[in-house]
C-alpha positions, 0 to 999 in steps of 0.5 A, spaced: 497 529 515 502 535 517 507 535 511 514 535 513 517 537 506 515 542 502 515 541 494 519 546 490 521 547 483 528 542 484 525 537 488 523 537 496 526 541 502 524 541 509 526 544 516 524 538 520 530 534 523 532 528 519 530 523 525 523 526 524 524 525 516 526 518 517 521 516 522 515 518 517 519 515 511 519 508 516 512 508 517 510 509 510 514 503 508 511 499 514 504 501 511 506 500 504 509 493 506 503 491 510 498 493 504 503 489 499 503 483 504 495 483 505 494 483 498 498 477 497 494 473 502 488 475 499 490 473 492 493 466 496 486 465 499 482 467 493 486 461 489 485 456 495 477 458 494 477 458 487 481 451 487 476 448 492 470 450 488 468 456 492 469 461 487 462 464 488 461 464 495 460 470 499 467 470 502 470 469 495 466 476 493 469 479 499 476 477 498 476 479 491 473 486 493 478 487 498 484 485 493 481 490 488 481 496 494 488 494 496 491 494 489 488 501 487 491 503 494 498 501 492 497 503 484 495 510 487 501 510 491 506 508 486 504 514 482 507 518 487 513 514 489 518 511 483 523 506 485 530 508 483 
């Protein structure tokens, strides 16, 4: 990834155009939203499978694996991005 910002003692600086910075931020937010939405779909489907007695199926195990991966990705991102 080509960085648009430089980490400095007081925060971040950039010589990039504001439009480029906003476009990158927008794509990041789109990605974060997509990961969050997919995590919620996995959780919902896991609940449906469990309620239907399919909590040991291959589909359930695959969805559980996906859920754990998505949660780990979001947790890692959260370490760097703190909500104001």
